[in-house]
N, C-alpha and C positions, 0 to 999 in steps of 0.2 A: 504493500500500500504506500509506503514511504517513497519507494522508487517511482511509482506511478505519479504521485503528487509532484515529485521533483521534475519529471518529464513534462508534466502539464505547465509548471512554472517556466521551464526553459522555452517551451513552445510559445507561451504568452509573451515572453520577453523578446523572442526572436521573430514573432509573427509580423511586425511591421516591415522588417527588412525582407523577409520571405515573400510577403505580399507584394511589395513594390517590384520585386524581381519577377514574380508570376504575371503581374499585370503588364509588364513590358513585352510579354510574348503574345502576339496577335491571336494565335490559335487558342490560347488559354482564355483570352477575353471573349472570343466568339463562343467557346463552350460554356463559359459562365453566363453569357447573355441568353443562350438557348435554354440553359437550366433555369434561369430566372423566369423566362416566359412560361416554361412548363409549370413552375410552382405557382405562378400568378393566375393561371387559367381558372382553377376552382375558386380562388379568392375573389377574382373579378365578378364571378357569378353571384357571390354572396354580398358584394359591395354594391351591385347594381340590380337589386331584385325587382325593380319596376320596369325594366326593359320589356317592351311589348304590351305593357298594361296601360301606359299613358304616353301621350305625345312627347317627343324629345326634340329639342331645338339646338341646332348648331349654327343657325343664322336667324335673324329676326323674321317672324312671319310677315308675309306681304300685307295682310290685314290683321288688325288687332283682334284678339279673341273677346268673346262676350265675358263681361266681368262675373256674371253669375256662374258661368261654366268654370271659370278659373277658381272662384271661391269653392265651388263644389269639389273640384279636384284636390285642392289644398286640404279641404275638410276630410276627404277620404284618406289622404296620406297621413294626416294627423291621427285619425282613428286607428289606422294600422300600426302606427309606431307607439301610440300611447299605451296600447295593450301590453307592450313589453315592460313598462316600468310602473304602471298604475297600481298593480297588485303587490308590489314590493319585492320583486324577484331580481332586482338589479343592484349591484354593488355601487354605492355612490350615485353619481349622475344627476338624480333628482332628489333634492334634500328635503323639500316640504311636500309638494304635490297635491295638497288638498284642493279640490275643485273650487271651493269658495275663495280661497286665498289666491289661486291663479286668476280667477275672474276679476278679483279686485285689482291685482297688479296689471292685468290686461287693460282694464278701464283707465287706470292711471297713465299707462303708456299711451293709449289712444289720445288722451287729452293733451299730451305733450309731444306728439309725434314729430312736430316741426321744430322743436326746441334744439338749440345748438349752443353749448357752453362757450364756444369760441367767440360768440357774439353776445357777451354778457350785457351789453347796452340794450340789446333787443329783448333778451330773455334773462333779466336779473333773477327770475325765479330759479333758474338752473344754478346760479352761484349760491343762492340761499340753500337749496337742497344739498349741494355738495359740501358747503362749509359745515352744515349741521351734521351730515353723515360723518365727516371727519371728526368733528367735536364729540359726537356721541360715542364713536368707536374709541377715540383716545381716552375718554372718561372711563369707559368699560375696561380698558387695558392699562389702568394705573396712571393715566395722564394727570390725575389730580395730585400725584406725588411729586410732579416736576416743579422746578423753581420758576420764579417769574422771569429770570434771565434766560432760561431754556425751556419754554413751554413746549409741550408735545403738540405737534402740528402735522400736517400731511396733505395728501391730495387723493382724489378718486381716480382709479385707473380702470382699464378694461378687463382685468382679471388678475389672478395670482402671478402669472408669468410676467405680465407687464410691471406689477408692483415690485417683483424681485429684480427685474432688469433695471428699473428706475433706481432702486436703492444701490445696486452695484455700480451703475454709471455715476451716481452721486459720490460714492466713496472714491472711485477712481479720479474724478475731477478734483475733489477736495485734496486728495493726497498729492496730486500733481501741482496744484496751486499753492498749497501751504507747506508741503514737505519736499517738493521737487522730485517726487518718485515717478520715474518714467518706465519702470518695469514692475508694475503692480502685481501683487499676489493676494489671493483670498484663501483662507483656511476653512475648508468645507467638509463635513462628514460625508462618507461615501453614500449614506442613506438620504442625503439632502435631495430636494427636487431637481429634476433635469433642467429646470429654468436657470439654475446656477451654471450649468455647463453651457447653456445658450448664452448667458451673459459673458462667460469666459471667451467664447468664440467671437461674439459681436464686438466686445470692447477691449480685447487684447489683454485680459487679466489672467495671469497664470493660476490654474486651479491646483491647490495643494490639498490632496485628499487625506482625511483623517479616518483611520479604521475604527471599528466599533468594538465595544466590550462584550462580555458574555450575555448581557441583557439587550444587545442591539442598540445601545446608546453610544454617542460619540465618546471616544476615549480621551479623557481630559489630559492625561500625561502625553499622549501622542500629539494633541493639539498644541500643548506647550512647546514641544520640540519643533513643531512645524512653523512656528512664528519666526519671521526674519525681519530685517530692517525694511524689506519691501512689502511686508504685509499691510494691507489697507483695511481689511475687515475679517472678522471671525464670524462664522455662521452656526446657528443651531436651529433645530426644528421642534415645533410644539403642536402636534406631534409630526413625525416624519410620515410620508405617504406609504412606504412599503410595509412597515411593521406597526404603525400607530403608537410608537413609544415617544416620550418626550425626552429630548437630550438634556444633559445636566446644564441647563441654561445658567444657573447661578454661578457655577464654577467656571464655565467657559467665558461668560461675560466679565467675571472678575479678572480672568487672565488678560482679556482685551483691555480692560480699563487700566490695569497696572502698567501696560505697555503703551498707553495712549492711542489705542487702536479702536476703531468702530466695532460694534457688535450688532448683528442683525438676527432677530428672532423671526423665523418663518412660521407664522401662525395662520397661514392660509386655511388650513384644515381646522385648527383648534381655537382660533381667536374668538369665535362666537359660541364656544362650548366650555372651554376650561374655566373662564371666570365664574360661570354659573355652577359648574361641577364642584368647584371649591366651596361655594356657598352651600351646596347641598350635601357636603361632607364626603365627597369622593376624593381619592388621593390624587390631587392635581398639584404638582410642584410649581414653585414660582417660575415665571417665564416672561413677564412683561416689564413695563416701565417702573414698576415698584423696585426692580433691581437697578441700582445706579449705573451698572455697566452696559445695560441695553440702550443702544442709541438709535435703533430703528426697528420697525416691525412691518410685516405684511399680514393682512387679515382679509379673508374673502367674504364680502357681503352676499355674494351669489352662491355661497355654499350654506353653511349653517346660520348665516344672517337671513336666509330665506327670501332674498331678493331675486329679481329676474336675472337670467344669465347675462353676464357682461359687465359686472362691477366688482371692484376690490378696493381696498384702502391701503396705502403705504404711509407710514407714520415716521416722524423724526423727532429726536430730542433737540429742539432749538430751531429757530427760523434760519439761522446762518447755514446750518447743514442742509435744510430743505432747498435753499436757493441754488445749490449746486445741481439740483435736478432740473431746474427750469431751462428753457431755450429762449433766447432773445436775439432779434436781428434789428440793428439800428440803422443800417445803411441800405436796406432793400428799397428799390424804386417803388415797390408797392406800398410803402409806408412802414410805420413801426409795427413789428411783428413779435409776438411772444406766445408761448404755450407752456403749460405746466407739465405736460406729459408728452409721450411720443407723437400722439395723434394731433392733428389740427382740429378739424371739425370732429365733433363727437355727438353721439345720440343723447341729448339731454333727457329724453324720455326714460332711459335706463336709470339715470340718476334720480329722477322723480320717483320711479318705481322702487328704487332702493331705499330712499327716504321714507316712502309710504309704508314699506314693509317694516322698517325699524320702529316708526312711531305708532303703527297699528298694533304691533306685538307688545312693545314696552318691556320693561324689566320683568314683570310678572310673566308675560308671554314667553320670553326666552327661558326663564327659569322653569316654567312648566314643560316646555318643549324638551329642554335638556333632561329633565327628570324622566320623561317618557323614553327618550332616546337611550339614555344610559341604562335604564332598567331593562330595556329590550336587548341592548348590547351585552349586558351581563348574562342574560338568559342564553343568548346565542353562544357566548364564550364558554359557558358551562357545558353546553351541548357539544361543542367541538372537543373540549377537554375530556368528556366522557365517552367519546367515540373511539372504540378500539382501533389502534393503528395510526391515529393522528397525534401530532405534537404541536402545541402552540409555540410561537416565537415571540419572546419579549412580553412585557406587562403593559397591556393596552386597555383603554377604556371603551373605544368605539370603532377602531379599525383593527381587525383581528387577522393576523397572518398565521398560517399553519402549514405543516409539511407532514411527511410520513417516511419512516425508515422501513416500512413493510410493503407499501404499494406505490405505484407511479402516481404522484399527486396531480400531474397534468391530466392523466386519464380520469382521475376523480373529478377534476374540473369539467372535463368533457361530459362525464356521466351526469353531473349536475346540470349542464347545459341542456341535455336531453330531457331533463325534468323541469325546464323552464327558467333555470337560474343563470344569471350572467355574472360570473366572478372574475377577479383580476388575477392573471398568471404573472408571477414574479420570478426572478432568478438571481443567483449569487447571494444567498442560497436558493435552491429550488423550492418554491413554495407558492401558495395561493392566499389571497386575502379577500375579505369582505368588509366594505366600508358601510357601517350601519347608519341608516337615515330614518326619518320619521315615517317613510313608506313601510319600513319593517316593523314599526310599532303598531300596525293595524292588527286586529284580533286574528290569532291563528298563524300569522306569518312566521314568527320565530319557531313555533312548534313544527311547522312544515319544513322549515330549513333544516332543523336537526334531524327529523325523520328522513328527509331526502338525502342528507349527507351520509347518514349511516347506511342507507340503501346503496348509495353510490360507491362507498368504500367496499361494501360487500360484493357488489357487482364486479369491481375491478379485481378484488381478491379471488373471485371465483373464475376469472378468465385472465390469468397472468400472461398468456401468450399473445394476446391482442396488443397491437401497437397504437391504435387510435388514429384519428385524422390529424388533429393539430398538435397532439402531444410530441411527436417527433420534431416539429418545427420549434416548439418551445425548448425542447432538449438541445437542439442544434444551437440556438441562440445562447443558451446557458453555458455550453461547453466549447464552442468553436473558438480557437485562438485567433483566427483571421477576422478581426472585428470589422474590417472594411467590407467583407462579404455580407455580413449582417446589415451593415449600413446601406449597401447597395440594394438589398431587398426592401428595406424600409423606404428608400427613396423611390423605388418603383411602385411601392404601395401607394405613396402620395401621388405619383403620376396617374395611377389607376383611379384615384378619387376624382380627378379632373377630367376623366374621359366621359364624353356624352353617351 
């Protein structure tokens, strides 16, 4: 076993060199492309299920279609897709989903459909909504503990990824302006969201990855060793997406503060759950601005904030730090131009809907929703733990990752799919997770999940010779040392999404 692991490590280290050599051979490239096309044929069929059922347009129709017919078609598509998540068989994706709540947000959106925060003079209501979203979120996340010199402030973004990108860009620009750092580095746990990898690529920030401890939390000692004179920010998750565990934010942020470095808590998942979990007596460790070392945070209003998809909040300790996020142009012939986030024009209707969701729920509403959520998550966690052959990873409140030392966990995921469940397949280590939402808190859903999970494990155990359909693909991605090959497949997957 030790020799096998050593070989794997050697392959991973040598893979980039080997891969570059292989890609230089035309025949190898042609064979790879042929293999990619072969693999994507069944995938394309699943991604394009409406072919033949509805008209498709690769050019504008000569005559505009009847609006009633268009609405009817959209309504049919909505009904077909809503059935997938309405009954609570999807991991994450839809976090509230109650019909009355959705209708309320849709009405708010319709009333503000023409609003654009870029033109605050025309729609000052958009500025009101966004300022209050930021203030309410900051207050919930310990902003009241900040000093008058460094108030907690922020902006509304289009989602967690943009919030993270904005924060990393902000630290890069501050480090360059105030410390002269031209080769910036960020210290990030390997379990952190892929948006940090995206920020690394987009903004030229070197990613220094921190390994995890036995509880799947960031290793504090390794983080300490990873900090250099070029480090501009340290990152922790509350919780991380793969395992649902909260990194040791208190210890990590203290490290950053001692070195005069920024610290970002990614609370996109937990920002609207953990404050109420703590009030309800659940084990929620400190993670927000109550810790003096935390200098920025991201929290998604469109997840457990129960807003419509397309809003998040990025927060900073101090106005001076936030200003590094802004874009201004003073010599453009089109006039003075500025924007707080990456986008110029933005849908003010989404901000209005986010504000409406927050003020309609209130503190009591979030507290009640969190109680339902966590009670359901605890029941599902107990069911996973009691299922023979399964093993939980880490200590989580509402995102539960599990694996197996006895059966192929990806085949278990496939068997759950045949029973109507959509779970998330993860790798390194090989595992599956379910992100629990209010959809799962409906009567009978948790019980069905546990029963179906036990049946799925039993099915896989009874037929160990079967390979499954997607299980080999997940296994390939988890074990293949040629990372670029997997990247090629993902790129072609995105190409397929844009096929008519």
